[in-house]
ROZAKE-103536 format. One record per atom (N, C-alpha, C): residue in one letter; x, y, z. Coordinates in steps of 0.2 Angstrom, whole numbers, plus 5000, padded with zeros to 4 digits. Layout:
# ROZAKE-103536
AXYZ;...
END
This chain:
# ROZAKE-103536
X500449945000;X500050005000;X500450065000;X500350114996;X500650174995;X500550225001;X501050245005;X500850295010;X500550355008;X500050385011;X499650435009;X500050505011;X499950555007;X500250615009;X499750675011;X499950715015;X499550775017;X499950835015;X499550875011;X499850935007;X499550995008;X499851045011;X499551115012;X499651155005;X499151195003;X499251224997;X499251304998;X499651334995;X499651414996;X499451444989;X498851464989;X498651504983;X498851574984;X499251604979;X499551674980;X499351714975;X499151774977;X498951834973;X499251894975;X499651924970;X500051984972;X500451984978;X500751924979;X501251914984;X500951894991;X500351884991;X499951864998;X499551794997;X499551755002;X499151695002;X498451715002;X498051694998;X497351704998;X496951644998;X496251644999;X495851594999;X495151614998;X494751584994;X494051604992;X493651544992;X493051544989;X492551494988;X492351484981;X492351424978;X492251414971;X492651464967;X493251474969;X493751514965;X493651584965;X493151614969;X493051684969;X493051704977;X492851774978;X492851804984;X493451784988;X494051804986;X494651794989;X494751844995;X495151815000;X495351855006;X496051845007;X496351895010;X497151885011;X497151845018;X497751805018;X497851765024;X498551765027;X499051785023;X499651795025;X500251795020;X500851785023;X501451785019;X501651715017;X501751705010;X501851635008;X502451605010;X502951645011;X503651615013;X503551595020;X503351635024;X503251625032;X502851565033;X502251555029;X501751505030;X502051435027;X502351445022;X502651375019;X503251355024;X503651395026;X504151375031;X503851345037;X503351375040;X502951345046;X502651275044;X502351265038;X502051205037;X502651145036;X503151165033;X503751125032;X503951095039;X504051135044;X504251125051;X503651075054;X503051095053;X502551055056;X502350985054;X502750965048;X502650895046;X502250885039;X502150945035;X501850935029;X502350885025;X501950845021;X502350795017;X502650835010;X502250885008;X502450925002;X502050985003;X502251034999;X501951104999;X501851124992;X501251144990;X501051174983;X500951244984;X501251274979;X501251354979;X500951364972;X500351404972;X500051414965;X499951494965;X500251524960;X500151594959;X499451594954;X498851604958;X498251594955;X498051644950;X498351704950;X498151754946;X498651764940;X499151724939;X499651734934;X499451724927;X498951674926;X498751664919;X498251724917;X497751744921;X497351794920;X497651864919;X498151874923;X498451934922;X499051934917;X499151884914;X499651874909;X500351894911;X500551874917;X501251884919;X501551814922;X502251814922;X502551754925;X502451744932;X502551684934;X502551674941;X503051704945;X502951724951;X503451774954;X504051724957;X504551724953;X505151684954;X505451704960;X505451764962;X505851784968;X505551754974;X504851754974;X504551724980;X504651654980;X504651624974;X504751544974;X505451534976;X505951564974;X506651554977;X506651564984;X506351614987;X506451624994;X506051564998;X505451544995;X505051494998;X505451434998;X505751414993;X506151354992;X506751344997;X507051404998;X507551405003;X507351395010;X506751405011;X506451395018;X506051335019;X505951295015;X505651225016;X506051165015;X505951115018;X506351055018;X505950995016;X505451005012;X505050945009;X504950965002;X504750914998;X504550924991;X504150984990;X504251024985;X503951094984;X503751094976;X503051104975;X502751114968;X502551184967;X502751204961;X502551274960;X502151274953;X501651314953;X501251324947;X500951394946;X500651404941;X500351474940;X500651514934;X500351524928;X500651554923;X501151524919;X501251454920;X501751424916;X501551414909;X501851444904;X501651444897;X502151414893;X502751414895;X503251384890;X503751344894;X504251314890;X504751264893;X505251314897;X505351374895;X505751424898;X505451434905;X504751444906;X504451454912;X504651394917;X504551334914;X504751274918;X505451274921;X505851294916;X506651294918;X506751344923;X506451404923;X506551454928;X506351434935;X505751404935;X505451374941;X505851324945;X506151274941;X506551224943;X507251254946;X507451304942;X508151334944;X508051374950;X507451404951;X507251444957;X507151394963;X507151334963;X507151284968;X506551244969;X506051244964;X505451204964;X505751134963;X505351084966;X505551014964;X505050984958;X504451014958;X504051004953;X503651064950;X503451064944;X503151124941;X502451104939;X501951144941;X501251124939;X501051164933;X500651144928;X500351174923;X499651154922;X499251204919;X498551194918;X498351224912;X498151294911;X497851324905;X498351314899;X498951324900;X499451314894;X499451244892;X499451194896;X499451124894;X498851104891;X498251134892;X497651114889;X497651144882;X497951204881;X498051234875;X498551204870;X499051174874;X499651144870;X499851084874;X499551024873;X499750964877;X500450944875;X500750974870;X501450954868;X501950984873;X501751034877;X502151064882;X502251014888;X501750974889;X501850924894;X502450874892;X502350854886;X502850804883;X503550834883;X503650894880;X504250924880;X504550934887;X504250954892;X504450964898;X504650904902;X504250854901;X504350784904;X504950754901;X505050764894;X505650734891;X506250764893;X506250834895;X506850864897;X507050854904;X506550864908;X506650864915;X506450794919;X506050754916;X505850694919;X505050704921;X504650644920;X503950654922;X503850664929;X504350644933;X504250664941;X504250734942;X504450774938;X504450844939;X503850884936;X503450854933;X502850884929;X502150864932;X501850914935;X501150904937;X500650934933;X500150904931;X499650934927;X499050944932;X498851014933;X498351034937;X497651034933;X497150994935;X496550994932;X495951024937;X495751084935;X495151114938;X494551084935;X494151044938;X493551014935;X492851044938;X492351054934;X491751074936;X491151034933;X490651014937;X490150964935;X489651004931;X489550964925;X488950984920;X488550924919;X487950934915;X487550884914;X487850824911;X488350834907;X488650784903;X489250754907;X489450774913;X490050754916;X490350814919;X491050804919;X491450854922;X491850894916;X491850954916;X492250994911;X492851024914;X493451024910;X494051054912;X493951134912;X494051164917;X494051234918;X494751264918;X494851324914;X495551354914;X495451424917;X496051464917;X496051534918;X495751544925;X496051504930;X495851514937;X495151484938;X494951434934;X494251414935;X493651454932;X493851504928;X493351544925;X493151534918;X493551484915;X493351474908;X493251404907;X492651384904;X492451314902;X492751294896;X493151244896;X493451224889;X492951174886;X492451144889;X492051094886;X492351034886;X493051024888;X493350964887;X493150914893;X493050854892;X492950804897;X493550794902;X493450804908;X493950804913;X494350734913;X493950674912;X494250614912;X494650604906;X494350624900;X494750614894;X495450654894;X495350714897;X495950754898;X496450724903;X496250694908;X496750664913;X497150614909;X496750574905;X497150514901;X497650544896;X497450604893;X497850634888;X498450664891;X498350694897;X498950724901;X499450664903;X499150604905;X499650554906;X499950524900;X499650524895;X499950494888;X500450544886;X500450604888;X500950654885;X501550664890;X501450624896;X502050624900;X502050654907;X501350674909;X501250704916;X501450644921;X501850674926;X501950624931;X501550624937;X501050674937;X500550674943;X500050724941;X499450714944;X498850754942;X498650784949;X498550854949;X498250894954;X497550904952;X497050874955;X496350874954;X495950914959;X495750974956;X495351014960;X494651024958;X494151014962;X493451014961;X493251094962;X493051124956;X492851194957;X492151194961;X491751144961;X491151144964;X491251144972;X491751114974;X491851104981;X492351144984;X492751184980;X493251224982;X493051274987;X493351274993;X493251314999;X492551305002;X492151255000;X491551245003;X491551215010;X492051165011;X492251135017;X491751075019;X491451055014;X490950995016;X491250925014;X491950925012;X492250865010;X492450865002;X492950825001;X493150814994;X492650784990;X492650804983;X492150774978;X492350704977;X492050654981;X492350584980;X492150554973;X491550574971;X491450544964;X491850564959;X492050634958;X492550654954;X493150624955;X493450624961;X494050594962;X494150524960;X493650484962;X493650414960;X493650404952;X493350444949;X493250444942;X493950454938;X494350504941;X494950524938;X495450474940;X495450454947;X495950404949;X495950344945;X495350314944;X495250254941;X495350254933;X495450314931;X495650324923;X496350324922;X496750334927;X497450344925;X497950304930;X498550294928;X498950254932;X499450294937;X499550364935;X499950404939;X499650434945;X500050454950;X499750484956;X499250544955;X498750544959;X498250594959;X498250634966;X498250694966;X498150734972;X497450764972;X497050744978;X496350774978;X496350844981;X495950884978;X495950954981;X495250984980;X495051024985;X494451064985;X493951034989;X493751074995;X493151054999;X493351025006;X493951025008;X494150995014;X494051045020;X493651015025;X493451065030;X493651035037;X493850965037;X493950935044;X494450875042;X494750855048;X495250795047;X494950735044;X494250725046;X493950665043;X493850665036;X493850725033;X493850725025;X494450695022;X494950705025;X495550665022;X495550595023;X495350565028;X495350495029;X494750465024;X494250505023;X493650485019;X493950475012;X494250525009;X494450525002;X495050465001;X495450455007;X495950405006;X495650335006;X495050325010;X494750265011;X494350245005;X494050295002;X493550284997;X493750284990;X494450314989;X494750314983;X495450294983;X495750284978;X496550264978;X496950324977;X496750384979;X497050444978;X497750434982;X498250464980;X498950454983;X499050514988;X498750574987;X498850624992;X498150674992;X498150714997;X497550754998;X497850825000;X497550874998;X497750944999;X497250985002;X497451035006;X496951075009;X497251145010;X496851195011;X497151265012;X496851295018;X496151305018;X495851345023;X495951325030;X495851255031;X495851225038;X496551235041;X497151235036;X497751245039;X497951325040;X497751365035;X497851435035;X497551475041;X496951445042;X496551485047;X496651445054;X497051405054;X497251365061;X496651325064;X496251305059;X495651265062;X495851195064;X496351165060;X496651105062;X497351105060;X497851075063;X498551075062;X498651015057;X499251015054;X499450955050;X499450895055;X499750905061;X499850845066;X499150815067;X498650855068;X497950835070;X497650795064;X497750815058;X497550785052;X497850715052;X498550715053;X498850645052;X498650595058;X498550625064;X498350585069;X497650555068;X497150595065;X496550575063;X496550515058;X496950525053;X497050475048;X497350415050;X497850415055;X498150365058;X497550325062;X497150355066;X496650325070;X496150295065;X496050315059;X495550285055;X495850225050;X496450215052;X496850155048;X497150175042;X497250235041;X497550255034;X498350255035;X498650225031;X499350225031;X499650295029;X499850335034;X500050405033;X500850415035;X501150455032;X501850475033;X501950495040;X502450475043;X502650505050;X502150485055;X501750435054;X501250425059;X501550405066;X502150365065;X502450345071;X502750405075;X502850465073;X503150515076;X502550565079;X501950545078;X501450585080;X501250575088;
END
């Protein structure tokens, strides 16, 4: 059995960590470098940094913040937001990221995944899929969840894997920030359609939501933002809860 991972996500806009509901109504929560460093010390298995306004505002990810964050964390660190070219991937990896996430540009040009994977290795390339439920299934949303591509999310997950993605970061636009739990149906649909690891994202509001998604799907990791940023629950509390529910979790013996 693969040991499950707990991942805090830092959504960053204009240099500040923000969080909203269904990708809108954003509110500022803190400094990304300080928060990432704190999570690293608290036992996060990985950290994900997303510059959520980079694509819409047409600018590059803030490399300086990425570099400073990478210098202050001691766990794998994924960075995404505004990644449009192989040069963007190169800059982020050189700035200290262990993995690079791509979303809108990958949908527009799947070859970007293939080129990046061939150059840096599939383990470095994460394809982020923001999915929203429609009558005919789930559609891939781009540009910060604001644009409906009409592309079936399951089909796109398979395509991303075929082009060399090493991991999928799956976010439910419908449950994002709602705190009622992960979208189990969506997560299971994606996980069962690919062989690469999938990170569940969107909707976590309590420690039991982690154990639920781990026990009901074969997802390899689960991500949360609000419950950690607002100090509702700590990473330690989440890991203890998962361990008590029989989930094989990293560092359970140290809790």
